[in-house]
N, C-alpha and C positions, 0 to 999 in steps of 0.2 A: 482639525480641520472635521476632523468626523461629527464634532459636537456642531459645529458650522453647517453642514449638508443636512444633517438630521432636524435641524431646527429651518430650513429652507426648504424640506420637504415637507414638514408638518404645517408651513404658510399655504402649498398647495392643495385645494378642496375638491373632491367631487362633487356632483351635481347633489347627492345624497347629504353629504357633509354639511352642506350651504344651508341645504331645508332644514335639517336638525338643529342648525347653529340660528337660522332664524326664526324658528319656529313655525314653516310654512309645510305647506304639503309640496312633495316633488315636483308634481306638474305644474303648479304655480309657479315654482323658480325656474323651470325649464321654459314658460311662457314667457315670463320675463327676460329671461337671457336671450331668446330666439328674437325678441323684439328689441336688444338691445337697450334694455332699459338696468338690467344688471350688470355691470363688470364682468368680464369673462373671456376667453380662448378657445377657440376650438380644437384640441389637438388630435390627430390621429382619429376623426369622427367625435370625438367626448369632447363635453366641455370642463373646463379646470378652472377655477377661481384662487385669486392669492387673499389669504385673510386680511392682509395689511390695508389690500386696496378696498376690499370688502368695507374694513371698518371706517376707511374713510370718505365711503360711498355713503355708508348709512348713516355717519354725522352731519353730511349735506342732507340728504333729505331729511334727517328730523329738524335742521335749523331751517330750511325752506318752508316745511309746512308746521313752525310754530311762529313766521314773523308775520 
């Protein structure tokens, strides 16, 4: 049970972690998130992202721009 919980926590990312993950500036990710262009949830006044949702979103974005 502890491993599963730890894995779930690893999947929840902060704005800074997402910026690092995507290779973008923090303010760019913040702006895109506020505009609803990046999937996220605002919890307690802070943006949170799920890694698997981001990966799916990125795949979709990449396929849209190559066809």
